[in-house]
Structures are given as structure tokens and as C-alpha cells.
PQR file with spaces between the fields and no chain letter, atoms N, CA, C, O and H, PARSE charges and radii, in Angstrom:
ATOM       1  N    UNK     1      64.705  -40.622   46.549 -0.4000 1.5000
ATOM       2  CA   UNK     1      64.807  -39.614   47.794 -0.0000 2.0000
ATOM       3  C    UNK     1      63.231  -39.133   48.192  0.5500 1.7000
ATOM       4  O    UNK     1      63.106  -38.486   49.232 -0.5500 1.4000
ATOM       5  N    UNK     2      62.195  -39.393   47.499 -0.4000 1.5000
ATOM       6  CA   UNK     2      61.124  -39.056   47.872 -0.0000 2.0000
ATOM       7  C    UNK     2      60.428  -40.420   49.262  0.5500 1.7000
ATOM       8  O    UNK     2      59.790  -40.278   50.305 -0.5500 1.4000
ATOM       9  H    UNK     2      62.297  -39.919   46.654  0.4000 1.0000
ATOM      10  N    UNK     3      61.017  -41.701   48.490 -0.4000 1.5000
ATOM      11  CA   UNK     3      61.023  -42.634   49.673 -0.0000 2.0000
ATOM      12  C    UNK     3      61.678  -42.419   50.998  0.5500 1.7000
ATOM      13  O    UNK     3      61.195  -42.736   52.085 -0.5500 1.4000
ATOM      14  H    UNK     3      61.535  -41.816   47.643  0.4000 1.0000
ATOM      15  N    UNK     4      62.771  -41.877   50.798 -0.4000 1.5000
ATOM      16  CA   UNK     4      63.549  -41.466   52.360 -0.0000 2.0000
ATOM      17  C    UNK     4      62.951  -40.677   52.875  0.5500 1.7000
ATOM      18  O    UNK     4      62.715  -40.764   54.080 -0.5500 1.4000
ATOM      19  H    UNK     4      63.163  -41.619   49.914  0.4000 1.0000
ATOM      20  N    UNK     5      62.530  -39.687   52.147 -0.4000 1.5000
ATOM      21  CA   UNK     5      61.923  -38.144   53.179 -0.0000 2.0000
ATOM      22  C    UNK     5      60.804  -38.923   53.669  0.5500 1.7000
ATOM      23  O    UNK     5      60.527  -38.625   54.831 -0.5500 1.4000
ATOM      24  H    UNK     5      62.721  -39.616   51.168  0.4000 1.0000
ATOM      25  N    UNK     6      59.978  -39.937   53.101 -0.4000 1.5000
ATOM      26  CA   UNK     6      58.790  -40.569   53.784 -0.0000 2.0000
ATOM      27  C    UNK     6      58.967  -41.130   54.858  0.5500 1.7000
ATOM      28  O    UNK     6      58.269  -40.821   55.823 -0.5500 1.4000
ATOM      29  H    UNK     6      60.203  -40.179   52.158  0.4000 1.0000
ATOM      30  N    UNK     7      59.877  -42.023   54.942 -0.4000 1.5000
ATOM      31  CA   UNK     7      60.472  -42.642   55.753 -0.0000 2.0000
ATOM      32  C    UNK     7      61.063  -41.811   57.285  0.5500 1.7000
ATOM      33  O    UNK     7      61.005  -42.342   58.394 -0.5500 1.4000
ATOM      34  H    UNK     7      60.444  -42.274   54.158  0.4000 1.0000
ATOM      35  N    UNK     8      61.500  -40.713   57.073 -0.4000 1.5000
ATOM      36  CA   UNK     8      62.115  -40.153   57.716 -0.0000 2.0000
ATOM      37  C    UNK     8      61.114  -39.591   58.573  0.5500 1.7000
ATOM      38  O    UNK     8      61.041  -39.968   59.743 -0.5500 1.4000
ATOM      39  H    UNK     8      61.547  -40.281   56.172  0.4000 1.0000
ATOM      40  N    UNK     9      60.199  -38.575   58.028 -0.4000 1.5000
ATOM      41  CA   UNK     9      59.094  -38.042   58.618 -0.0000 2.0000
ATOM      42  C    UNK     9      58.165  -39.141   59.403  0.5500 1.7000
ATOM      43  O    UNK     9      57.815  -38.852   60.548 -0.5500 1.4000
ATOM      44  H    UNK     9      60.258  -38.268   57.078  0.4000 1.0000
ATOM      45  N    UNK    10      57.798  -40.248   58.899 -0.4000 1.5000
ATOM      46  CA   UNK    10      57.235  -41.207   59.754 -0.0000 2.0000
ATOM      47  C    UNK    10      57.916  -41.679   60.911  0.5500 1.7000
ATOM      48  O    UNK    10      57.349  -41.681   62.004 -0.5500 1.4000
ATOM      49  H    UNK    10      58.082  -40.483   57.970  0.4000 1.0000
ATOM      50  N    UNK    11      59.111  -42.087   60.761 -0.4000 1.5000
ATOM      51  CA   UNK    11      59.981  -41.993   62.249 -0.0000 2.0000
ATOM      52  C    UNK    11      59.986  -40.885   62.869  0.5500 1.7000
ATOM      53  O    UNK    11      60.199  -40.957   64.080 -0.5500 1.4000
ATOM      54  H    UNK    11      59.571  -42.085   59.873  0.4000 1.0000
ATOM      55  N    UNK    12      59.763  -39.541   62.270 -0.4000 1.5000
ATOM      56  CA   UNK    12      59.803  -38.300   63.193 -0.0000 2.0000
ATOM      57  C    UNK    12      58.386  -38.400   64.088  0.5500 1.7000
ATOM      58  O    UNK    12      58.278  -38.067   65.268 -0.5500 1.4000
ATOM      59  H    UNK    12      59.590  -39.483   61.287  0.4000 1.0000
ATOM      60  N    UNK    13      57.533  -38.837   63.396 -0.4000 1.5000
ATOM      61  CA   UNK    13      56.450  -38.835   64.269 -0.0000 2.0000
ATOM      62  C    UNK    13      56.096  -39.613   65.234  0.5500 1.7000
ATOM      63  O    UNK    13      54.999  -39.536   65.789 -0.5500 1.4000
ATOM      64  H    UNK    13      57.620  -39.108   62.437  0.4000 1.0000
ATOM      65  N    UNK    14      57.228  -40.650   65.599 -0.4000 1.5000
ATOM      66  CA   UNK    14      57.233  -41.404   66.725 -0.0000 2.0000
ATOM      67  C    UNK    14      58.079  -40.846   67.834  0.5500 1.7000
ATOM      68  O    UNK    14      58.149  -41.381   68.941 -0.5500 1.4000
ATOM      69  H    UNK    14      58.118  -40.712   65.148  0.4000 1.0000
ATOM      70  N    UNK    15      58.662  -39.849   67.525 -0.4000 1.5000
ATOM      71  CA   UNK    15      59.778  -38.799   68.461 -0.0000 2.0000
ATOM      72  C    UNK    15      58.642  -38.815   69.737  0.5500 1.7000
ATOM      73  O    UNK    15      57.421  -38.691   69.833 -0.5500 1.4000
ATOM      74  H    UNK    15      58.605  -39.414   66.626  0.4000 1.0000
ATOM      75  N    UNK    16      59.806  -39.046   70.665 -0.4000 1.5000
ATOM      76  CA   UNK    16      59.401  -38.460   72.147 -0.0000 2.0000
ATOM      77  C    UNK    16      60.084  -37.671   72.474  0.5500 1.7000
ATOM      78  O    UNK    16      61.247  -37.477   72.121 -0.5500 1.4000
ATOM      79  H    UNK    16      60.798  -39.147   70.587  0.4000 1.0000
ATOM      80  N    UNK    17      59.500  -37.150   73.141 -0.4000 1.5000
ATOM      81  CA   UNK    17      60.177  -35.669   74.171 -0.0000 2.0000
ATOM      82  C    UNK    17      61.778  -35.829   74.174  0.5500 1.7000
ATOM      83  O    UNK    17      62.421  -34.990   73.544 -0.5500 1.4000
ATOM      84  H    UNK    17      58.555  -37.308   73.427  0.4000 1.0000
ATOM      85  N    UNK    18      62.414  -36.792   74.805 -0.4000 1.5000
ATOM      86  CA   UNK    18      63.892  -36.825   74.707 -0.0000 2.0000
ATOM      87  C    UNK    18      64.312  -37.020   73.490  0.5500 1.7000
ATOM      88  O    UNK    18      65.468  -36.623   73.343 -0.5500 1.4000
ATOM      89  H    UNK    18      61.892  -37.474   75.317  0.4000 1.0000
ATOM      90  N    UNK    19      63.729  -37.576   72.341 -0.4000 1.5000
ATOM      91  CA   UNK    19      64.545  -37.597   70.997 -0.0000 2.0000
ATOM      92  C    UNK    19      64.712  -36.219   70.646  0.5500 1.7000
ATOM      93  O    UNK    19      65.767  -35.757   70.211 -0.5500 1.4000
ATOM      94  H    UNK    19      62.790  -37.899   72.460  0.4000 1.0000
ATOM      95  N    UNK    20      63.119  -35.230   70.937 -0.4000 1.5000
ATOM      96  CA   UNK    20      63.176  -33.993   70.274 -0.0000 2.0000
ATOM      97  C    UNK    20      64.547  -33.155   71.018  0.5500 1.7000
ATOM      98  O    UNK    20      65.326  -32.433   70.396 -0.5500 1.4000
ATOM      99  H    UNK    20      62.262  -35.605   71.290  0.4000 1.0000
ATOM     100  N    UNK    21      64.608  -33.454   72.483 -0.4000 1.5000
ATOM     101  CA   UNK    21      65.639  -33.119   73.144 -0.0000 2.0000
ATOM     102  C    UNK    21      66.817  -33.118   72.882  0.5500 1.7000
ATOM     103  O    UNK    21      67.555  -32.145   73.037 -0.5500 1.4000
ATOM     104  H    UNK    21      63.975  -34.040   72.988  0.4000 1.0000
ATOM     105  N    UNK    22      67.233  -34.481   72.343 -0.4000 1.5000
ATOM     106  CA   UNK    22      68.735  -34.742   71.906 -0.0000 2.0000
ATOM     107  C    UNK    22      69.113  -34.490   70.331  0.5500 1.7000
ATOM     108  O    UNK    22      70.283  -34.429   69.953 -0.5500 1.4000
ATOM     109  H    UNK    22      66.633  -35.272   72.217  0.4000 1.0000
ATOM     110  N    UNK    23      68.058  -34.360   69.512 -0.4000 1.5000
ATOM     111  CA   UNK    23      68.202  -33.479   68.288 -0.0000 2.0000
ATOM     112  C    UNK    23      68.364  -32.095   68.354  0.5500 1.7000
ATOM     113  O    UNK    23      69.117  -31.526   67.563 -0.5500 1.4000
ATOM     114  H    UNK    23      67.108  -34.410   69.819  0.4000 1.0000
ATOM     115  N    UNK    24      67.663  -31.416   69.316 -0.4000 1.5000
ATOM     116  CA   UNK    24      67.789  -29.691   69.358 -0.0000 2.0000
ATOM     117  C    UNK    24      69.049  -29.591   69.961  0.5500 1.7000
ATOM     118  O    UNK    24      69.784  -28.692   69.552 -0.5500 1.4000
ATOM     119  H    UNK    24      67.051  -31.878   69.958  0.4000 1.0000
ATOM     120  N    UNK    25      69.579  -30.575   71.143 -0.4000 1.5000
ATOM     121  CA   UNK    25      70.920  -30.544   71.507 -0.0000 2.0000
ATOM     122  C    UNK    25      72.307  -30.685   70.609  0.5500 1.7000
ATOM     123  O    UNK    25      73.359  -30.052   70.699 -0.5500 1.4000
ATOM     124  H    UNK    25      68.982  -31.305   71.476  0.4000 1.0000
ATOM     125  N    UNK    26      71.948  -31.663   69.784 -0.4000 1.5000
ATOM     126  CA   UNK    26      72.975  -31.819   68.965 -0.0000 2.0000
ATOM     127  C    UNK    26      73.262  -30.770   67.799  0.5500 1.7000
ATOM     128  O    UNK    26      74.326  -30.627   67.196 -0.5500 1.4000
ATOM     129  H    UNK    26      71.094  -32.177   69.711  0.4000 1.0000
ATOM     130  N    UNK    27      71.961  -30.004   67.603 -0.4000 1.5000
ATOM     131  CA   UNK    27      72.044  -29.158   66.437 -0.0000 2.0000
ATOM     132  C    UNK    27      72.549  -28.055   67.105  0.5500 1.7000
ATOM     133  O    UNK    27      73.434  -27.436   66.515 -0.5500 1.4000
ATOM     134  H    UNK    27      71.097  -30.121   68.093  0.4000 1.0000
ATOM     135  N    UNK    28      72.159  -27.617   68.317 -0.4000 1.5000
ATOM     136  CA   UNK    28      72.572  -26.392   68.921 -0.0000 2.0000
ATOM     137  C    UNK    28      74.375  -26.809   69.267  0.5500 1.7000
ATOM     138  O    UNK    28      75.038  -25.780   69.133 -0.5500 1.4000
ATOM     139  H    UNK    28      71.439  -28.121   68.796  0.4000 1.0000
ATOM     140  N    UNK    29      75.027  -27.706   69.556 -0.4000 1.5000
ATOM     141  CA   UNK    29      76.210  -27.652   69.920 -0.0000 2.0000
ATOM     142  C    UNK    29      76.909  -28.167   68.460  0.5500 1.7000
ATOM     143  O    UNK    29      78.127  -28.220   68.629 -0.5500 1.4000
ATOM     144  H    UNK    29      74.489  -28.542   69.664  0.4000 1.0000
ATOM     145  N    UNK    30      76.541  -28.549   67.126 -0.4000 1.5000
ATOM     146  CA   UNK    30      76.805  -28.578   66.163 -0.0000 2.0000
ATOM     147  C    UNK    30      76.953  -27.023   65.585  0.5500 1.7000
ATOM     148  O    UNK    30      77.988  -26.726   64.989 -0.5500 1.4000
ATOM     149  H    UNK    30      75.551  -28.506   66.989  0.4000 1.0000
ATOM     150  N    UNK    31      75.988  -26.119   65.755 -0.4000 1.5000
ATOM     151  CA   UNK    31      76.307  -24.432   65.574 -0.0000 2.0000
ATOM     152  C    UNK    31      77.201  -23.954   66.378  0.5500 1.7000
ATOM     153  O    UNK    31      77.938  -23.040   66.006 -0.5500 1.4000
ATOM     154  H    UNK    31      75.147  -26.360   66.239  0.4000 1.0000
ATOM     155  N    UNK    32      77.288  -24.518   67.674 -0.4000 1.5000
ATOM     156  CA   UNK    32      78.489  -24.213   68.481 -0.0000 2.0000
ATOM     157  C    UNK    32      80.418  -24.328   67.754  0.5500 1.7000
ATOM     158  O    UNK    32      81.459  -23.673   67.708 -0.5500 1.4000
ATOM     159  H    UNK    32      76.689  -25.260   67.976  0.4000 1.0000
ATOM     160  N    UNK    33      79.907  -25.467   67.383 -0.4000 1.5000
ATOM     161  CA   UNK    33      81.150  -25.916   66.694 -0.0000 2.0000
ATOM     162  C    UNK    33      81.319  -25.115   65.398  0.5500 1.7000
ATOM     163  O    UNK    33      82.432  -24.639   65.176 -0.5500 1.4000
ATOM     164  H    UNK    33      79.062  -26.000   67.421  0.4000 1.0000
ATOM     165  N    UNK    34      80.318  -24.918   64.514 -0.4000 1.5000
ATOM     166  CA   UNK    34      80.698  -24.143   63.557 -0.0000 2.0000
ATOM     167  C    UNK    34      81.106  -22.908   63.825  0.5500 1.7000
ATOM     168  O    UNK    34      82.046  -22.421   63.196 -0.5500 1.4000
ATOM     169  H    UNK    34      79.414  -25.306   64.694  0.4000 1.0000
ATOM     170  N    UNK    35      80.376  -22.140   64.919 -0.4000 1.5000
ATOM     171  CA   UNK    35      80.961  -20.743   65.522 -0.0000 2.0000
ATOM     172  C    UNK    35      82.458  -21.058   65.771  0.5500 1.7000
ATOM     173  O    UNK    35      83.263  -20.282   65.256 -0.5500 1.4000
ATOM     174  H    UNK    35      79.613  -22.535   65.430  0.4000 1.0000
ATOM     175  N    UNK    36      82.884  -21.997   66.423 -0.4000 1.5000
ATOM     176  CA   UNK    36      84.035  -22.012   66.668 -0.0000 2.0000
ATOM     177  C    UNK    36      85.472  -22.240   65.693  0.5500 1.7000
ATOM     178  O    UNK    36      86.543  -21.634   65.728 -0.5500 1.4000
ATOM     179  H    UNK    36      82.230  -22.627   66.841  0.4000 1.0000
ATOM     180  N    UNK    37      85.034  -23.309   64.874 -0.4000 1.5000
ATOM     181  CA   UNK    37      86.064  -23.530   63.588 -0.0000 2.0000
ATOM     182  C    UNK    37      85.875  -22.223   62.592  0.5500 1.7000
ATOM     183  O    UNK    37      86.819  -22.032   61.826 -0.5500 1.4000
ATOM     184  H    UNK    37      84.164  -23.802   64.846  0.4000 1.0000
ATOM     185  N    UNK    38      84.686  -21.236   62.508 -0.4000 1.5000
ATOM     186  CA   UNK    38      84.928  -20.291   61.663 -0.0000 2.0000
ATOM     187  C    UNK    38      84.374  -18.991   62.055  0.5500 1.7000
ATOM     188  O    UNK    38      83.513  -18.436   61.373 -0.5500 1.4000
ATOM     189  H    UNK    38      83.919  -21.391   63.131  0.4000 1.0000
ATOM     190  N    UNK    39      84.744  -18.600   62.902 -0.4000 1.5000
ATOM     191  CA   UNK    39      84.432  -17.590   63.865 -0.0000 2.0000
ATOM     192  C    UNK    39      84.970  -16.509   62.891  0.5500 1.7000
ATOM     193  O    UNK    39      83.967  -15.869   62.575 -0.5500 1.4000
ATOM     194  H    UNK    39      85.444  -19.051   63.456  0.4000 1.0000
ATOM     195  N    UNK    40      85.821  -16.091   62.388 -0.4000 1.5000
ATOM     196  CA   UNK    40      86.295  -15.062   61.279 -0.0000 2.0000
ATOM     197  C    UNK    40      85.370  -15.117   60.403  0.5500 1.7000
ATOM     198  O    UNK    40      84.558  -14.222   60.640 -0.5500 1.4000
ATOM     199  H    UNK    40      86.636  -16.611   62.645  0.4000 1.0000
ATOM     200  N    UNK    41      85.084  -15.726   59.502 -0.4000 1.5000
ATOM     201  CA   UNK    41      84.107  -15.958   58.605 -0.0000 2.0000
ATOM     202  C    UNK    41      82.358  -15.411   59.225  0.5500 1.7000
ATOM     203  O    UNK    41      81.548  -14.736   58.588 -0.5500 1.4000
ATOM     204  H    UNK    41      85.743  -16.453   59.309  0.4000 1.0000
ATOM     205  N    UNK    42      82.229  -15.863   60.348 -0.4000 1.5000
ATOM     206  CA   UNK    42      80.960  -15.448   60.833 -0.0000 2.0000
ATOM     207  C    UNK    42      81.026  -14.095   61.248  0.5500 1.7000
ATOM     208  O    UNK    42      80.091  -13.347   60.960 -0.5500 1.4000
ATOM     209  H    UNK    42      82.886  -16.411   60.865  0.4000 1.0000
ATOM     210  N    UNK    43      81.879  -13.731   61.802 -0.4000 1.5000
ATOM     211  CA   UNK    43      82.003  -12.164   62.554 -0.0000 2.0000
ATOM     212  C    UNK    43      82.083  -11.373   61.249  0.5500 1.7000
ATOM     213  O    UNK    43      81.427  -10.331   61.226 -0.5500 1.4000
ATOM     214  H    UNK    43      82.639  -14.338   62.035  0.4000 1.0000
ATOM     215  N    UNK    44      82.857  -11.736   60.041 -0.4000 1.5000
ATOM     216  CA   UNK    44      82.804  -10.729   58.839 -0.0000 2.0000
ATOM     217  C    UNK    44      81.670  -10.538   58.252  0.5500 1.7000
ATOM     218  O    UNK    44      81.607   -9.630   57.423 -0.5500 1.4000
ATOM     219  H    UNK    44      83.389  -12.582   60.059  0.4000 1.0000
ATOM     220  N    UNK    45      80.205  -11.548   58.608 -0.4000 1.5000
ATOM     221  CA   UNK    45      79.442  -11.772   58.074 -0.0000 2.0000
ATOM     222  C    UNK    45      78.229  -11.927   58.819  0.5500 1.7000
ATOM     223  O    UNK    45      77.390  -12.805   58.621 -0.5500 1.4000
ATOM     224  H    UNK    45      80.257  -12.285   59.282  0.4000 1.0000
ATOM     225  N    UNK    46      78.178  -10.927   59.784 -0.4000 1.5000
ATOM     226  CA   UNK    46      77.349  -10.797   61.387 -0.0000 2.0000
ATOM     227  C    UNK    46      76.226  -10.562   60.398  0.5500 1.7000
ATOM     228  O    UNK    46      75.720  -11.623   60.032 -0.5500 1.4000
ATOM     229  H    UNK    46      78.860  -10.213   59.945  0.4000 1.0000
ATOM     230  N    UNK    47      75.749   -9.592   59.918 -0.4000 1.5000
ATOM     231  CA   UNK    47      74.622   -8.482   59.230 -0.0000 2.0000
ATOM     232  C    UNK    47      73.790   -9.713   58.666  0.5500 1.7000
ATOM     233  O    UNK    47      72.592   -9.900   58.878 -0.5500 1.4000
ATOM     234  H    UNK    47      76.160   -8.730   60.215  0.4000 1.0000
ATOM     235  N    UNK    48      74.648  -10.533   57.899 -0.4000 1.5000
ATOM     236  CA   UNK    48      74.180  -11.410   57.043 -0.0000 2.0000
ATOM     237  C    UNK    48      73.471  -12.784   57.841  0.5500 1.7000
ATOM     238  O    UNK    48      72.428  -13.338   57.495 -0.5500 1.4000
ATOM     239  H    UNK    48      75.621  -10.380   57.727  0.4000 1.0000
ATOM     240  N    UNK    49      74.344  -13.157   58.998 -0.4000 1.5000
ATOM     241  CA   UNK    49      73.730  -13.886   59.967 -0.0000 2.0000
ATOM     242  C    UNK    49      72.480  -13.610   60.754  0.5500 1.7000
ATOM     243  O    UNK    49      71.574  -14.361   61.115 -0.5500 1.4000
ATOM     244  H    UNK    49      75.191  -12.707   59.279  0.4000 1.0000
ATOM     245  N    UNK    50      72.688  -12.297   60.923 -0.4000 1.5000
ATOM     246  CA   UNK    50      71.336  -11.963   61.860 -0.0000 2.0000
ATOM     247  C    UNK    50      70.181  -11.497   61.203  0.5500 1.7000
ATOM     248  O    UNK    50      69.127  -11.341   61.820 -0.5500 1.4000
ATOM     249  H    UNK    50      73.424  -11.687   60.630  0.4000 1.0000
ATOM     250  N    UNK    51      70.350  -11.147   59.410 -0.4000 1.5000
ATOM     251  CA   UNK    51      69.241  -11.460   58.654 -0.0000 2.0000
ATOM     252  C    UNK    51      68.547  -12.435   58.471  0.5500 1.7000
ATOM     253  O    UNK    51      67.319  -12.381   58.533 -0.5500 1.4000
ATOM     254  H    UNK    51      71.206  -11.273   58.909  0.4000 1.0000
ATOM     255  N    UNK    52      69.307  -13.662   58.174 -0.4000 1.5000
ATOM     256  CA   UNK    52      68.500  -14.822   58.126 -0.0000 2.0000
ATOM     257  C    UNK    52      68.079  -15.433   59.489  0.5500 1.7000
ATOM     258  O    UNK    52      67.253  -16.337   59.361 -0.5500 1.4000
ATOM     259  H    UNK    52      70.305  -13.706   58.124  0.4000 1.0000
ATOM     260  N    UNK    53      68.459  -15.151   60.793 -0.4000 1.5000
ATOM     261  CA   UNK    53      67.774  -15.407   61.630 -0.0000 2.0000
ATOM     262  C    UNK    53      66.944  -14.697   62.047  0.5500 1.7000
ATOM     263  O    UNK    53      66.221  -15.227   62.891 -0.5500 1.4000
ATOM     264  H    UNK    53      69.131  -14.417   60.897  0.4000 1.0000
ATOM     265  N    UNK    54      66.668  -13.382   61.735 -0.4000 1.5000
ATOM     266  CA   UNK    54      65.257  -12.867   61.874 -0.0000 2.0000
ATOM     267  C    UNK    54      64.475  -13.295   60.857  0.5500 1.7000
ATOM     268  O    UNK    54      63.353  -13.613   61.251 -0.5500 1.4000
ATOM     269  H    UNK    54      67.255  -12.951   61.049  0.4000 1.0000
ATOM     270  N    UNK    55      64.650  -13.419   59.710 -0.4000 1.5000
ATOM     271  CA   UNK    55      63.408  -14.223   58.847 -0.0000 2.0000
ATOM     272  C    UNK    55      62.973  -15.474   59.370  0.5500 1.7000
ATOM     273  O    UNK    55      61.847  -15.761   59.776 -0.5500 1.4000
ATOM     274  H    UNK    55      65.562  -13.161   59.391  0.4000 1.0000
ATOM     275  N    UNK    56      64.334  -16.422   59.298 -0.4000 1.5000
ATOM     276  CA   UNK    56      63.465  -17.555   59.841 -0.0000 2.0000
ATOM     277  C    UNK    56      62.541  -17.448   61.178  0.5500 1.7000
ATOM     278  O    UNK    56      61.455  -18.014   61.304 -0.5500 1.4000
ATOM     279  H    UNK    56      65.249  -16.188   58.968  0.4000 1.0000
ATOM     280  N    UNK    57      63.251  -16.506   62.285 -0.4000 1.5000
ATOM     281  CA   UNK    57      61.995  -16.504   63.470 -0.0000 2.0000
ATOM     282  C    UNK    57      60.988  -15.854   63.073  0.5500 1.7000
ATOM     283  O    UNK    57      59.919  -16.253   63.533 -0.5500 1.4000
ATOM     284  H    UNK    57      64.133  -16.046   62.182  0.4000 1.0000
ATOM     285  N    UNK    58      60.944  -14.863   62.278 -0.4000 1.5000
ATOM     286  CA   UNK    58      59.491  -14.501   62.038 -0.0000 2.0000
ATOM     287  C    UNK    58      58.698  -15.387   61.194  0.5500 1.7000
ATOM     288  O    UNK    58      57.480  -15.461   61.353 -0.5500 1.4000
ATOM     289  H    UNK    58      61.813  -14.538   61.905  0.4000 1.0000
ATOM     290  N    UNK    59      59.311  -16.061   60.309 -0.4000 1.5000
ATOM     291  CA   UNK    59      58.605  -17.257   59.689 -0.0000 2.0000
ATOM     292  C    UNK    59      57.766  -18.012   60.888  0.5500 1.7000
ATOM     293  O    UNK    59      56.548  -17.965   61.063 -0.5500 1.4000
ATOM     294  H    UNK    59      60.300  -16.001   60.180  0.4000 1.0000
ATOM     295  N    UNK    60      58.720  -18.702   61.644 -0.4000 1.5000
ATOM     296  CA   UNK    60      58.047  -19.521   62.656 -0.0000 2.0000
ATOM     297  C    UNK    60      56.930  -18.745   63.624  0.5500 1.7000
ATOM     298  O    UNK    60      55.826  -19.196   63.929 -0.5500 1.4000
ATOM     299  H    UNK    60      59.709  -18.741   61.502  0.4000 1.0000
ATOM     300  N    UNK    61      57.393  -17.700   63.954 -0.4000 1.5000
ATOM     301  CA   UNK    61      56.588  -16.906   64.710 -0.0000 2.0000
ATOM     302  C    UNK    61      54.925  -17.002   63.855  0.5500 1.7000
ATOM     303  O    UNK    61      54.062  -17.628   64.471 -0.5500 1.4000
ATOM     304  H    UNK    61      58.290  -17.334   63.706  0.4000 1.0000
ATOM     305  N    UNK    62      54.583  -16.466   62.658 -0.4000 1.5000
ATOM     306  CA   UNK    62      53.816  -16.275   61.719 -0.0000 2.0000
ATOM     307  C    UNK    62      53.560  -17.727   61.442  0.5500 1.7000
ATOM     308  O    UNK    62      52.610  -17.742   60.659 -0.5500 1.4000
ATOM     309  H    UNK    62      55.284  -15.957   62.158  0.4000 1.0000
ATOM     310  N    UNK    63      53.886  -18.781   61.664 -0.4000 1.5000
ATOM     311  CA   UNK    63      53.791  -19.720   61.585 -0.0000 2.0000
ATOM     312  C    UNK    63      52.744  -20.355   62.478  0.5500 1.7000
ATOM     313  O    UNK    63      51.568  -20.636   62.243 -0.5500 1.4000
ATOM     314  H    UNK    63      54.658  -18.769   62.300  0.4000 1.0000
ATOM     315  N    UNK    64      53.415  -20.491   63.463 -0.4000 1.5000
ATOM     316  CA   UNK    64      53.020  -20.333   65.025 -0.0000 2.0000
ATOM     317  C    UNK    64      51.665  -19.456   65.272  0.5500 1.7000
ATOM     318  O    UNK    64      50.793  -20.106   65.849 -0.5500 1.4000
ATOM     319  H    UNK    64      54.369  -20.263   63.653  0.4000 1.0000
ATOM     320  N    UNK    65      51.403  -18.457   65.034 -0.4000 1.5000
ATOM     321  CA   UNK    65      50.527  -17.714   65.750 -0.0000 2.0000
ATOM     322  C    UNK    65      49.735  -16.708   64.577  0.5500 1.7000
ATOM     323  O    UNK    65      49.133  -15.661   64.815 -0.5500 1.4000
ATOM     324  H    UNK    65      52.111  -17.929   64.565  0.4000 1.0000
ATOM     325  N    UNK    66      49.921  -17.323   63.338 -0.4000 1.5000
ATOM     326  CA   UNK    66      49.188  -16.398   62.185 -0.0000 2.0000
ATOM     327  C    UNK    66      47.872  -16.722   62.502  0.5500 1.7000
ATOM     328  O    UNK    66      47.521  -17.570   63.322 -0.5500 1.4000
ATOM     329  H    UNK    66      50.410  -18.173   63.145  0.4000 1.0000
ATOM     330  N    UNK    67      46.861  -15.716   61.536 -0.4000 1.5000
ATOM     331  CA   UNK    67      45.485  -16.104   61.737 -0.0000 2.0000
ATOM     332  C    UNK    67      44.814  -17.451   61.414  0.5500 1.7000
ATOM     333  O    UNK    67      43.655  -17.694   61.750 -0.5500 1.4000
ATOM     334  H    UNK    67      47.146  -15.027   60.870  0.4000 1.0000
ATOM     335  N    UNK    68      45.642  -18.360   60.710 -0.4000 1.5000
ATOM     336  CA   UNK    68      45.366  -19.442   60.157 -0.0000 2.0000
ATOM     337  C    UNK    68      45.606  -20.718   61.823  0.5500 1.7000
ATOM     338  O    UNK    68      45.104  -21.819   62.047 -0.5500 1.4000
ATOM     339  H    UNK    68      46.583  -18.162   60.437  0.4000 1.0000
ATOM     340  N    UNK    69      46.193  -20.200   62.320 -0.4000 1.5000
ATOM     341  CA   UNK    69      46.387  -21.259   63.500 -0.0000 2.0000
ATOM     342  C    UNK    69      45.720  -20.620   65.019  0.5500 1.7000
ATOM     343  O    UNK    69      45.901  -21.074   66.149 -0.5500 1.4000
ATOM     344  H    UNK    69      46.600  -19.305   62.138  0.4000 1.0000
ATOM     345  N    UNK    70      44.863  -19.365   64.589 -0.4000 1.5000
ATOM     346  CA   UNK    70      44.373  -18.985   65.877 -0.0000 2.0000
ATOM     347  C    UNK    70      42.992  -18.896   66.339  0.5500 1.7000
ATOM     348  O    UNK    70      42.749  -18.547   67.494 -0.5500 1.4000
ATOM     349  H    UNK    70      44.716  -18.996   63.671  0.4000 1.0000
């Protein structure tokens, strides 16, 4: 498994802007598909979804703009 992860990480280092664009678009549309198929589940648990989003977003903000990277 470790060899697989290293191989993926090395491949990602060679991604171009278009590669990342396609990756992000694919993930966005996967999220839309999940939302469409499991709408009732997500609406019933919307508070949990918002909390997970907020935690992830704050983590990225801190990692990007934290003191370590200032």
C-alpha cells in the first residue's frame, strides 16, 4: 500500500493546471451526484454536513495562512 501511495504522490507532482482542473471538476460532479441520489439523507443530516465542511475549511485556512506559512 505504501508503494501505491508513493506512486500516486509522484504522479501528482507532474500534474499540470489542466490535470488539477479535471480532478476538481470530477470531484465536484461526484458530489453533485451523491447529493442527487442521497438528497433525503443529506437533508436529514444537514447540520453534520455543515460541521464537517466548516472543520475542513478552517483546517485548510489555517494550513494556508497560519503562522508557519506567513
